[in-house]
C-alpha positions in Angstrom: 115.0 129.9 89.8 113.7 130.3 86.2 110.5 132.3 85.8 108.3 132.5 82.6 105.0 134.3 82.3 102.1 132.3 80.9 101.4 133.4 77.3 97.9 133.8 75.9 96.9 132.6 72.4 95.0 134.6 69.8 91.8 133.1 71.1 92.5 134.4 74.6 93.2 131.0 76.1 96.5 130.6 78.0 98.8 128.5 75.8 100.3 126.7 78.8 96.8 125.7 80.0 96.0 123.5 77.0 98.3 120.6 78.1 98.6 121.5 81.8 98.0 118.7 84.3 96.3 121.2 86.6 93.8 122.4 83.8 91.1 120.1 85.3 92.4 120.2 88.8 91.0 121.7 92.0 91.4 125.3 91.0 91.6 125.6 87.3 89.0 123.0 86.6 86.4 125.0 88.5 87.0 128.3 86.6 85.0 129.5 83.6 86.9 130.5 80.5 87.1 134.3 81.3 88.5 133.6 84.8 91.0 131.1 83.4 92.3 133.7 80.9 92.6 136.3 83.7 94.5 133.8 85.9 96.7 132.8 82.9 97.6 136.4 82.3 98.9 136.9 85.8 100.5 133.5 86.4 104.2 132.6 86.3 106.0 129.3 85.7 108.9 128.7 88.1 111.4 125.9 88.2 112.5 124.9 91.7 115.7 123.0 92.6 115.4 120.0 94.9 115.8 121.2 98.5 114.6 124.7 97.8 111.8 126.2 99.9 108.6 127.2 98.2 106.9 128.5 101.3 108.4 129.0 104.8 106.5 128.1 107.9 105.2 131.3 109.6 105.7 133.5 106.5 103.0 135.5 104.8 102.9 134.6 101.1 101.4 136.7 98.4 100.8 133.8 96.0 99.4 130.3 95.6 100.6 127.7 93.2 99.8 124.5 91.3 102.5 121.8 91.1 103.2 121.0 87.4 106.1 118.6 87.9 108.0 117.0 90.7 107.3 116.2 94.4 106.8 118.7 97.2 107.2 117.8 100.9 105.2 119.5 103.6 107.1 119.9 106.9 106.4 121.1 110.4 109.2 122.8 112.2 109.2 122.7 116.0 110.4 125.7 118.1 113.7 123.9 118.9 114.4 123.4 115.2 113.4 119.8 114.8 111.5 119.1 111.6 108.9 116.5 110.7 107.7 115.6 107.2 103.8 115.6 107.5 102.8 115.1 103.9 103.8 114.9 100.2 102.2 116.7 97.3 102.4 115.8 93.6 101.3 117.3 90.3 98.7 118.7 89.9 98.2 119.5 93.6 97.3 122.9 94.8 99.8 124.6 97.3 98.4 127.1 99.8 95.5 127.7 102.1 92.9 130.2 101.0 92.2 133.2 103.3 95.0 132.2 105.7 97.9 134.6 105.0 100.4 132.9 107.3 101.6 129.5 106.3 101.3 126.8 109.0 103.8 124.5 107.2 106.9 124.7 105.2 106.7 123.5 101.6 110.0 122.3 100.1 110.8 120.8 96.7 111.7 117.1 97.4 112.8 116.8 93.8 113.5 119.3 91.0 110.0 120.7 90.4 108.0 123.2 88.3 105.1 125.2 89.7 102.6 127.6 88.3 102.3 130.7 90.6 99.4 133.1 90.7 98.5 136.0 93.0 96.8 135.3 96.3 94.4 138.3 96.1 93.3 137.3 92.6 92.3 133.8 93.6 90.7 134.9 96.9 88.5 137.2 94.8 87.6 134.4 92.4 86.8 132.0 95.3 84.4 134.6 96.8 82.7 135.0 93.4 82.6 131.3 92.3 80.5 128.7 94.2 81.9 125.9 92.0 85.5 126.9 93.1 84.4 127.1 96.7 82.9 123.5 96.4 86.0 122.2 94.7 88.3 123.5 97.4 85.9 122.2 100.1 85.9 118.7 98.5 89.7 118.8 98.3 90.0 119.7 102.0 87.8 116.7 102.9 90.0 114.4 100.7 93.1 115.7 102.5 91.4 115.1 105.9 90.5 111.5 104.9 94.1 111.0 103.6 95.5 112.3 106.9 93.3 109.9 108.9 94.4 107.0 106.7 98.0 108.0 107.3 97.3 108.1 111.1 96.2 104.5 110.7 99.4 103.6 108.8 101.6 105.2 111.5 99.7 103.9 114.4 98.7 100.3 113.5 100.6 99.0 110.5 103.8 97.1 110.7 107.1 98.5 109.6 106.9 96.6 106.4 103.3 97.8 105.8 104.4 101.4 106.4 107.2 101.2 103.8 104.8 99.5 101.4 102.2 102.2 102.0 104.7 105.0 101.2 105.7 103.2 98.0 102.1 102.8 97.0 101.4 106.5 97.7 104.3 107.5 95.4 103.5 104.9 92.8 99.9 106.0 92.4 101.2 109.5 91.5 104.2 108.4 89.4 104.9 108.7 85.7 105.1 106.7 83.6 102.5 104.0 84.4 101.1 101.0 82.6 98.1 98.9 83.5 100.1 96.9 86.0 103.7 98.3 86.2 104.9 101.6 87.6 108.4 103.0 88.0 109.7 106.1 89.8 112.6 107.6 91.6 112.2 107.9 95.3 111.7 111.6 96.1 113.0 111.1 99.7 116.2 109.9 101.1 116.3 106.8 103.4 116.6 109.2 106.4 113.6 111.3 105.2 111.6 108.1 104.7 112.5 107.0 108.3 111.4 110.4 109.5 108.1 110.3 107.6 107.3 106.8 108.8 108.6 107.0 112.4 111.1 104.3 111.8 114.9 104.0 111.9 117.0 104.3 108.8 118.2 100.7 109.3 114.6 99.4 109.5 113.7 101.2 106.3 116.7 99.7 104.5 115.9 96.2 105.7 112.2 96.4 104.7 113.1 97.7 101.2 115.5 94.8 100.9 112.8 92.4 102.0 110.3 93.8 99.5 113.0 93.5 96.8 113.9 89.9 97.6 110.2 88.9 97.7 109.7 90.4 94.2 107.2 93.1 95.2 109.6 95.8 93.9 112.9 96.1 92.0 115.5 98.6 92.9 117.9 100.1 90.4 120.7 102.7 91.2 119.6 102.8 94.8 116.7 105.2 94.3 114.9 104.0 91.2 111.9 101.8 92.1 110.0 99.5 89.7 106.7 98.0 90.9 106.0 95.0 88.6 102.5 94.4 90.1 100.6 97.2 91.7 97.9 94.8 92.9 100.5 92.9 94.9 101.8 96.1 96.5 98.3 97.1 97.3 97.5 93.7 98.9 100.3 94.2 101.3 98.7 97.3 102.8 95.1 96.2 102.7 95.4 92.8 104.3 
């Protein structure tokens, strides 16, 4: 794991913050300049290999992080060792739960990723001092709750084809690069992981991807690279 400390420019502004996706995100976007400089001085950039664990379920972590690049999967591990993927996070999402020292989930890099890590105690202090940051985290928690309820609808009521289309739409809306109508991305999950996430069999996932390809909704290259020629058409499949 490569680690690099965030450098600060002559003006006192962290150099890495200038072009950082998370600069206007949930945490950094709610900080005033002095707080951002303090956070920048104590932050670290880390590269994470696909499959590596960022936070272990049940562990006490001394840091929070923002995702700078890549996809992170959130998993719940049962007492008998079985594992369920319960969510995906993308840049510039915030990883961690304030004021709760023990992680309720495992966070693992689904792809090669880069994260910006900062001390838990520092951010907890900033949260207690900054109403704007408190509101930002509160709003984000409500958005995640709404997204979880929407995913419950997907798992409970949508057809297998709609489930696969919903996952592709989720990834596509966070993918790079995008144009006004076309999006392309590499699937961050294997067929087995997609089946696990959607409550389907691997064979069903493969059949539905093939059906979407034959109908022209998606194109598949090299098994994992997905091209969505028309995002509106993909969205219509899950909102009918």
